[in-house]
C-alpha positions as CSV (number, residue, x, y, z in Angstrom):
1,M,19.4,52.9,-199.9
2,S,17.5,52.7,-196.6
3,K,19.8,53.1,-193.6
4,I,18.9,49.5,-192.4
5,L,17.7,46.6,-194.4
6,K,16.9,43.2,-192.9
7,Y,15.8,39.7,-193.9
8,P,13.9,38.1,-192.3
9,L,12.0,40.9,-190.7
10,Q,11.6,39.1,-187.4
11,R,13.2,40.5,-184.3
12,I,16.9,39.7,-183.6
13,E,17.1,38.1,-180.2
14,S,20.1,38.0,-177.9
15,I,20.8,34.4,-178.9
16,S,20.3,35.0,-182.6
17,D,23.2,34.4,-185.0
18,Y,23.2,36.6,-188.1
19,L,25.4,38.4,-190.6
20,K,25.8,42.1,-190.5
21,I,27.0,43.9,-193.7
22,N,27.9,47.5,-193.7
23,V,28.0,49.2,-197.1
24,V,31.0,51.6,-197.0
25,T,32.3,54.2,-199.4
26,Y,35.5,53.1,-200.9
27,E,38.6,55.1,-199.9
28,A,41.7,54.8,-202.1
29,P,44.7,53.5,-200.1
30,G,47.2,56.0,-201.7
31,L,50.9,55.4,-202.3
32,G,52.0,55.3,-198.6
33,S,52.6,57.9,-196.0
34,S,55.4,58.9,-193.7
35,G,55.6,57.5,-190.3
36,A,57.2,54.6,-188.4
37,G,59.3,53.0,-191.1
38,G,58.7,55.9,-193.4
39,G,57.7,56.1,-197.1
40,F,56.4,53.0,-198.8
41,F,58.0,50.5,-196.5
42,Q,55.0,49.8,-194.3
43,L,51.8,47.8,-194.2
44,P,49.1,49.1,-196.6
45,Q,46.3,51.2,-195.2
46,G,43.3,49.1,-194.4
47,S,45.4,46.2,-193.0
48,Q,43.6,46.7,-189.8
49,V,40.1,45.2,-189.3
50,N,37.8,47.0,-191.8
51,G,40.3,49.7,-192.4
52,P,40.8,53.1,-190.7
53,G,37.9,55.4,-190.5
54,A,35.5,52.9,-192.0
55,T,32.7,53.7,-189.5
56,D,32.5,57.3,-190.8
57,R,31.9,56.1,-194.4
58,I,29.0,53.7,-193.7
59,I,26.2,54.3,-196.2
60,G,23.8,51.7,-194.8
61,T,23.5,48.3,-193.1
62,I,22.1,44.9,-194.2
63,F,21.2,42.1,-191.8
64,L,21.0,38.6,-193.2
65,P,20.8,35.1,-191.7
66,I,23.9,33.0,-191.4
67,P,24.6,31.8,-195.0
68,E,24.3,28.1,-196.1
69,G,27.4,26.0,-196.2
70,L,29.5,28.4,-194.2
71,S,33.3,27.9,-194.5
72,D,36.5,29.9,-194.8
73,L,39.8,29.1,-196.6
74,N,43.2,30.7,-195.7
75,R,46.1,30.2,-198.1
76,A,49.8,30.6,-197.9
77,N,51.6,31.2,-201.2
78,W,54.5,28.9,-201.3
79,A,56.1,27.4,-204.4
80,G,59.1,25.4,-205.4
81,S,62.3,27.2,-206.5
82,N,65.5,26.0,-208.2
83,L,69.0,27.4,-207.8
84,N,71.7,25.1,-209.1
85,S,75.3,25.3,-207.7
86,L,76.7,27.3,-210.7
87,A,73.9,29.9,-210.4
88,G,74.4,30.0,-206.6
89,A,78.1,30.7,-207.1
90,A,77.4,33.4,-209.6
91,V,74.9,35.1,-207.2
92,N,77.5,35.1,-204.4
93,T,80.1,36.6,-206.7
94,I,77.7,39.3,-207.8
95,K,76.8,40.0,-204.2
96,D,80.5,40.4,-203.2
97,V,81.1,42.8,-206.1
98,G,77.9,44.7,-205.4
99,K,79.1,45.6,-202.0
100,D,81.5,48.1,-203.6
101,L,78.7,49.7,-205.7
102,S,77.4,53.0,-204.3
103,L,73.8,54.0,-204.8
104,D,74.9,57.7,-204.8
105,N,77.4,57.0,-207.6
106,L,74.8,55.0,-209.5
107,Q,72.4,58.0,-209.4
108,K,75.1,60.5,-210.4
109,D,76.6,58.6,-213.3
110,L,74.4,55.7,-214.2
111,A,76.2,54.7,-217.5
112,G,79.7,55.0,-216.0
113,T,78.8,53.0,-212.9
114,L,77.1,50.2,-214.9
115,N,80.0,49.9,-217.2
116,A,82.4,49.7,-214.3
117,A,80.2,47.2,-212.6
118,G,80.0,45.1,-215.8
119,S,83.8,45.0,-216.2
120,T,84.2,44.0,-212.6
121,L,81.6,41.3,-212.8
122,A,83.1,39.9,-216.0
123,G,86.5,39.7,-214.3
124,A,85.0,38.0,-211.3
125,A,83.2,35.5,-213.5
126,S,86.4,34.6,-215.4
127,K,88.2,34.1,-212.1
128,A,85.4,31.9,-210.8
129,I,85.4,29.8,-213.9
130,A,89.2,29.4,-213.8
131,G,88.9,28.0,-210.3
132,L,86.6,25.2,-211.3
133,D,87.7,21.6,-211.7
134,D,87.9,20.1,-215.2
135,K,84.6,18.3,-215.0
136,T,82.6,21.3,-213.9
137,R,84.4,23.6,-216.3
138,A,83.3,21.3,-219.1
139,V,79.7,21.6,-217.9
140,V,80.0,25.4,-217.9
141,S,81.5,25.2,-221.4
142,G,78.4,23.2,-222.4
143,A,76.2,26.0,-221.1
144,F,77.9,28.5,-223.5
145,V,77.6,25.9,-226.4
146,G,73.9,25.5,-225.6
147,S,73.4,29.3,-225.7
148,A,75.1,29.6,-229.0
149,V,73.1,26.7,-230.5
150,N,69.9,28.3,-229.2
151,L,70.5,31.3,-231.4
152,F,69.4,29.0,-234.3
153,G,66.2,28.1,-232.5
154,A,67.3,24.8,-231.1
155,N,66.0,25.4,-227.6
156,V,68.6,23.2,-226.0
157,S,69.1,23.5,-222.2
158,L,72.2,22.9,-220.2
159,N,70.7,19.9,-218.6
160,D,69.8,18.5,-222.1
161,L,73.5,18.7,-223.0
162,T,74.9,17.2,-219.8
163,A,72.3,14.4,-219.8
164,R,73.2,13.4,-223.3
165,T,76.9,13.6,-222.9
166,D,77.5,12.5,-219.3
167,G,74.1,11.2,-218.1
168,V,74.0,13.9,-215.4
169,I,72.1,17.1,-214.7
170,L,72.8,20.0,-212.4
171,N,71.4,19.5,-208.9
172,P,68.5,21.9,-208.9
173,N,68.5,22.3,-205.1
174,L,64.7,22.4,-205.2
175,E,63.2,24.0,-202.1
176,L,59.8,25.3,-201.1
177,L,60.0,29.1,-200.7
178,F,57.5,31.7,-199.6
179,K,56.3,33.7,-202.7
180,G,53.9,36.3,-201.4
181,V,50.5,37.0,-200.0
182,D,47.1,36.0,-201.3
183,L,43.7,37.6,-200.9
184,R,40.8,35.5,-199.6
185,D,37.5,34.9,-201.4
186,F,34.1,34.2,-199.8
187,T,30.9,33.0,-201.4
188,F,27.7,33.2,-199.3
189,S,24.4,31.8,-200.4
190,F,21.0,32.7,-199.0
191,E,17.5,31.4,-199.5
192,L,15.0,34.3,-199.7
193,T,11.4,33.3,-199.1
194,P,9.1,36.4,-198.6
195,R,6.3,35.7,-196.2
196,S,4.6,39.1,-196.4
197,R,4.3,42.1,-198.7
198,A,6.7,44.0,-196.4
199,E,9.3,41.2,-196.5
200,S,8.9,41.1,-200.3
201,Q,9.8,44.8,-200.6
202,E,12.7,44.3,-198.2
203,I,14.2,41.5,-200.3
204,K,13.8,43.6,-203.4
205,S,15.6,46.4,-201.8
206,I,18.4,44.1,-200.6
207,I,19.0,42.7,-204.0
208,N,18.9,46.2,-205.6
209,T,21.3,47.5,-203.0
210,F,23.9,44.8,-203.6
211,K,23.7,45.2,-207.4
212,R,23.9,49.0,-207.2
213,R,26.7,49.3,-204.7
214,M,29.0,46.8,-206.5
215,A,28.7,48.8,-209.7
216,P,31.3,51.5,-210.6
217,K,30.2,55.1,-210.8
218,T,30.5,57.4,-213.8
219,S,29.8,60.7,-211.8
220,I,33.0,62.3,-210.4
221,S,32.6,65.3,-208.1
222,N,34.6,68.4,-208.8
223,A,36.5,67.7,-205.6
224,S,38.0,64.7,-207.3
225,G,39.5,66.8,-210.0
226,G,37.6,65.4,-212.9
227,S,34.6,66.0,-215.1
228,K,31.7,63.6,-215.4
229,G,32.4,60.8,-217.9
230,I,36.2,61.1,-218.0
231,F,36.8,58.8,-215.1
232,I,35.1,55.8,-213.5
233,Q,34.9,55.8,-209.8
234,S,35.4,52.7,-207.7
235,P,32.3,50.9,-206.4
236,D,31.4,50.9,-202.7
237,V,32.8,48.1,-200.5
238,F,31.5,46.0,-197.6
239,N,32.4,45.4,-194.0
240,I,31.1,42.0,-193.0
241,E,30.8,40.7,-189.5
242,F,29.2,37.6,-187.9
243,R,27.2,38.6,-184.9
244,R,25.3,37.0,-182.0
245,G,22.7,39.2,-180.5
246,G,24.2,42.6,-180.1
247,A,27.9,41.5,-180.0
248,K,30.5,40.1,-182.3
249,H,30.1,36.3,-182.8
250,P,32.2,34.5,-180.1
251,F,33.4,31.8,-182.5
252,L,33.1,32.4,-186.2
253,F,35.9,34.0,-188.3
254,S,36.5,37.6,-189.0
255,M,36.9,39.4,-192.4
256,K,38.5,42.5,-193.5
257,T,36.8,45.0,-195.8
258,C,35.6,43.3,-199.0
259,A,34.7,44.1,-202.5
260,L,31.6,42.4,-204.0
261,T,32.9,40.7,-207.1
262,N,29.8,38.7,-208.1
263,I,26.1,38.5,-207.3
264,Q,23.8,35.8,-208.7
265,V,20.1,35.6,-208.0
266,D,18.0,32.6,-209.0
267,Y,14.4,33.8,-209.1
268,A,13.0,30.3,-209.5
269,G,14.2,28.8,-206.3
270,T,11.5,26.2,-206.2
271,G,12.7,24.7,-209.4
272,A,9.9,26.3,-211.4
273,Y,9.1,30.0,-211.8
274,T,6.3,30.6,-209.2
275,T,5.1,34.0,-207.9
276,Y,2.6,35.5,-205.6
277,E,-0.3,37.6,-206.9
278,D,2.0,40.8,-207.0
279,S,4.5,38.9,-209.2
280,T,7.0,38.4,-206.3
281,P,8.8,35.1,-206.7
282,V,7.9,32.6,-204.0
283,K,11.5,31.6,-203.4
284,M,14.8,33.0,-204.5
285,R,18.4,32.1,-204.0
286,M,21.0,34.8,-203.8
287,S,24.8,34.1,-204.0
288,L,27.3,36.8,-203.1
289,S,31.0,36.5,-203.9
290,F,33.3,38.8,-201.9
291,R,37.1,39.3,-202.0
292,E,39.1,41.0,-199.2
293,L,40.9,44.2,-200.1
294,N,43.9,43.4,-197.9
295,P,45.9,40.2,-197.1
296,I,45.9,38.6,-193.7
297,Y,49.1,39.1,-191.6
298,A,50.1,37.3,-188.4
299,E,49.9,40.6,-186.6
300,D,46.1,40.7,-187.3
301,Y,45.6,37.8,-184.8
302,S,45.2,38.2,-181.1
303,D,45.9,35.7,-178.2
304,D,42.4,36.7,-176.9
305,L,40.0,34.1,-178.3
306,S,36.9,35.8,-177.0
307,D,36.3,37.3,-180.4
308,G,36.4,33.9,-182.2
309,V,38.9,32.0,-184.2
310,G,40.4,35.1,-185.8
311,F,40.7,35.7,-189.6
């Protein structure tokens, strides 16, 4: 690709808002490295803005206008979780017993340690059941009955039994709990209307570059340890930044390094297929769907708002 592609071709002024997209060679994150915290127990590489060393891997740059319908969406992955009182008591019992289990012993004699742990847990469970009141012990008994019946395909739950016999169910202790991180998606749409032969060629190069750089590669260099055709190499990725003049945009959101997951081009943007004399469509609409490679963490934000709203 050309080192720099731009639409429209007009000059970028100091008050111009635009989108800068660097095409970057993908670098595999690896399995973790030693350092503070050591081993795997650290943030994944690339959790910083655009990833470490991204500037050195830039293949080219594309300048585009601010996309239509610009918005962002941040998600927090929370979901409801149940833990009834009987299960909670069992968990506490197992935790107490587990304190006596040594990881060294588990590694040296896996079978023996697990057998000993199983016997200990069984004894603890019997003791816990013996300490229950008659009503609760009857419910636990119902649980074993339900398990036995389910061997015949009945699919009867403990709550089914207690609801039928006593009109009660176990308190599920439903609570909203954090379940993990999500990756953000962005879809940007652009209207491309070439006003000259040069701008027509530039649009063609931009579309070609996005399609080419999002595609996987079948050629693996010898340095990668493989022969051509055996492996498929990851596509290139994209560093995306909103800019105003020659600086980062003072308000709009930031993005981490993204993969281009989808590109759609409508070559009949006017509603009917219309072209210039060289067969260039009069108006096109290009939609790009990106997904960030890394999640957003609270540590990625700064108290300094001069760089915008953050991620």
